[in-house]
N, C-alpha and C positions, 0 to 999 in steps of 0.2 A: 240209239246210244252206241257207244263204242263196244268193241269186243272185250272179253274178260281181260282185266289188267294183268301185267306181268308181275313177278314177285321181286321184292327188294333183295339183292344179293345177300346171302348169309342170315336172313331174318325169317324167311318163309311168309312174310306179310305182303299183302298186295301193294304194289307201287301206286302212288297217288295218280289219279287220272288227270287229263288236261283240264277238265271241269273243276276238280278239286284244287288244282294249282292256280288256275287263271281266272275263274269266274268272280270278278269283282267289278260291279258297275261303277262307272265314273260319275262324278257330280253332273247333273243335267242329262242323265241317260234318257229319261222320258222325252225330253225335248229333242234329243238326237234321233230317237226312234220316230217321233212325229215328223221330223224333217225328212227322214229316209222314206217313210211311207208317201209323203207328198211328192218326193222326187220320183218314186216308182210310178205314181199315178200320172205325173207329167210325162214320163217316158212312154207310158202306155197310150196316152192321148195322142202322142205324135204318130204312132203306128205306121208301119209295123215296127215293133221293138223286140229285141232279143237279149237274153242274158248269156254272157260268156262264162261258163262254169268250169273251173279247174278241179272241182269237188273238194276244195279246201274249206276250212271252217267258215270263212267270210261268205263264200259262194253258197254254201248250204243254208246260211242265214237268209241271204237274199231270196233264194228259191222258196224257202219257207214263207217269207213275207208275201211273195207273189201268189202263192197258193192260199195263204190266209185271207188275202184281200181279193181273191178271184180276179186277178189282173190279167188281161190278154197280152202276156209277154211270153214268147217262146224261149226255150232254153237250148243251148248247144254245148257239147263237150267235144274237145279235140282228143280223140283216142290215138295217141302218137305211135302206138305199137311198142312203147318202151315204158309203160306205166307199171307201178308196183302192183303186186297181186291184191293188196288191200284196197288200192284205188279202184281196181277193176271190180272187186266185189261190191264196193260202194256204188259204182256205176250201175251194176245190175239192180241194186236196191232202188236207186233213183229212177231207173226205167219203170220198175213196177209201181213206184209211187206216182210218177207223172202220168201213167196210164189212167189213173183215177182223177186226173185234173186236165181235161181236154182243152181248157182255156190256155194252158201252158205246156204245149207238147215239147217233148225232148227229142233232139236230133243228134246223132253221133257222127262226127266227121273224122275220117281217117286219111292218112297221107296216101299219095299215089304209090301203089306197091312197086311198080317198075322203077320209080325214082329212088326208093329206098334200096332196092336190090342193086342198082347201078352204083349208088353212093357207097354202100358197104363193100361192094366188090372192088371199087377203086381205092377207097381210103381206109378200109378196115372197120371192124365193129367198134373199136375204141378210138375212132378218129377225133371225137370231141375233146379228148385229153391232150391232143398233139398241138393244137393251136386254137386261138380264139376264132380265127377265120373258119376253120373246119367245124368248130362247135356251132358257130352261127349258121354255117351252111346246113348242118344237121337240123337245127331249129327251123331253118327256112323250109326244109322239105316236110318235116314232121308237124310244124305248127303254122307257119306263116301262109303257106299255100292253102291248107285246109281252112284257115281263118278267112281268107279271101272269099272262099265259097260260102262259108257260114254267114258272112255279112252282106252278101249280094242281095240287093233289093230291100235292105233294111234302112230305116230312117234313124233309129236310135239303138245303141247297144249299151249294156250295163256290165260293169266289172266290180270286183271286190277290192279294188285298190284302196289303201288307207294311208294317210300321211305318216303314220307312226311306223310303217313297215321298213322304210330305209331312207337314207339321206336323199337318194334319187327321187323319192316319191313324196318328199316333205311338203311340196307345194301342189299336190294333186287337187284340182278343183272339183267341186261337186258336179258341175256341168262343164264339159270340155267341147267347145265349138270349133277347135282348130282344124278338124277334118270336114267341116260342113261345106265349105266353099268348093273343095276339090272332089269330095266323095259323097256329099249330101248326107253325111252321118254326124249325129251328135252323140257324144260319149257321156254316159252318166256314171258317176262314182258315188253311189248313195251311202256308202259307209266311210267316206273319206275322213269324217270327223270322229269316227269310233276308235276307241282304244281296244287292245287285245282283250282286256278284261271285260269290256262291253260285249264283244263278240261271244265270249264264253258265258257271260251272264245270260244272254239271250238264248244260247243253246241249252243251258241248264233249265231255264225257266220254261222253255217250250219243248223240251225233250227232242231236240233236233238231232237227226242222225249225223255222225261225223266219221271221218277217216281214223281208224285206230292208230295209225302212225302218229297222230297228234299226241297220243298217250306216251309215245316213245321219243318225245322231244324233237319231233319234226314239225316246226311251226309253219314252214313253207314247203309244199310238196309238189315236185314236178316229175320229170322222168326219173326212173330208178337209177340209171348210171350217173345222173347229174344232181342227186339229192342225198344229203346225209343228215343225221341228227346233229343238233347243236349242243354245246356245253354251256353251263351256267355262265352268264356274263357276255356270251357271244351275241353279235348282232342278229336281229330277227331273220335276216336272209343269208346268214353266214353259211348255212348248209346248202345253198344253191351255187353250183359252179365254184366250189370252195377253192379250187386250184388257180382261179383267175384273179386279176386285179379287181378291187371293189367297184371301180367305175364301169367295168364291162358287164356287170351281172344283170343283164336283161336278155331275153330271147328275141326281142323285137316287137312283141305284141303291144308293148306300152312305152316304146321309145320313139321319140320324134326327132326329125332333123330340124334345122333352123326354119325350114319352110313349113313345118307342121305336119309333114307326112311321116308315116312310120319308117324307122330306119331299117 
């Protein structure tokens, strides 16, 4: 579960947790859960299959399901060198957890240190705020290059993408074969049909560990310089690259060109 909740200003009372605020299963949740488990089994049968985990709520649910059903699906995390302390603490917890599940080993991928050093020396540590091009260049070094190593030799990979997350993800398919011809990869999005309430209902029901930043109104958590809390009524991903135009708010991991390759 999360760390101790913060206090409501001026009241001395604990602030409500993400579970208390969000855990509301949608109609048909049981059918969605069965669909998700079937998709995970299908991905495992393709083998080798791996889960890309950002340590967000959705990814912690997927990892829990992999463990609960003893599926041979490995897990990887991109440790960008710019993650929140809370995220790194959860990563330590996940490492200890997966050590008890040899069917689903965890691997941490980090960016090439020399590439980071050269980029920061050339562009400065706050380069991501200067232009979309520089922000995407930073994502390229910290995320895209390590991702290519993480996916090498895999036939299937799993993500926590949901259609509800943003307009850009509104048509996320359960199974994405657009990379199969070029890369031999099939992408599974087993939670595509889930609501945010479904995610937290599952977390509450199964006591799944989660990032305490979710209790502080961070629904989507990335690198620390590029993530902020959101306010009531803001879009789910409003806290990611908040200084940019809405259409540009992806790092490249889940954006495709017209030919179907990652942008």
